[in-house]
N, C-alpha and C positions, 0 to 999 in steps of 0.2 A: 109674775115671770111666765112667758109663753114656753112651754116644754114640749119639745119634739118627740113624738113617741116612735120607737124603733123595733116594735115587735116584727117579727120576721114576714108575718102576712101583710103587714102594712108596707114593708120594706120591698116585698117581692110578690105582689098581688097577681102577677101574671103566671106565678107557679103555686097559686093556692092548692090545685088539685094534687099536683105532684108532692108538696110538702106533706098533705094529709096522708097520701099513700105510703109515704116513707115513714111518717109517723106511726104508722099501724104495723108496717113490716120491717123495719129496721130498727133494732134496739140502739145500736150506736148512733144513728141520726137522732133519735128520740133523745139519748142522754145529752148530745150536744145542743138540742134544741132547748131542752130544759135548762141547762148550764147558761146558754146565751140569753134566755130570756129572765133568769134570776139575775144576770150581771146587769141587764138592761133596766131592769125594775129598781136595782140598787143606784145605779146612775141616775136615773129620772128622779128618784126620792131625794138624793142629795141636791141635784139641780133645782128641785123645788123648795128645798132649805135655802137656796141662795149660796151654796158652797161655790168658790171660785172655780172655773172650769180649768185653770191652770194648776189647782191643787194636784199633788203628785199622786194621790191616791185615785183620784177621778180619772186622771190622764191614764194610769195603769190599767184601771177597768175599761177604759174605752178601747184601749189596745187590745185587751183580751176579747173585748165585744167584737171588736173587727175582725180578730183572727178566727173566732168561733163563726162568724158571718161568712167569712171566705171558704172555710172548710165545709160549712153546710151548704153554700152556693155551688160548690165544687160537686158535692154528692147529688145535689138536684141535677146539674148539668150532666153528669156521667152516669146517672141511673136509668 
């Protein structure tokens, strides 16, 4: 199964430098960044096991990941 990777640097490569700056200077951003990557890692692990994409727990995790990504992106844009 081909798994799409959703790490934030891969998703937003044009913001690599700003992400690094926020990681080193903003604890809230850093905490959300870590949470985003924990959720992403778990989704990718389950997808790698062949779990159905429509499984409720994976759908919930993907929703959480999207919410975190939106919040992180807003912080990148407004900082």
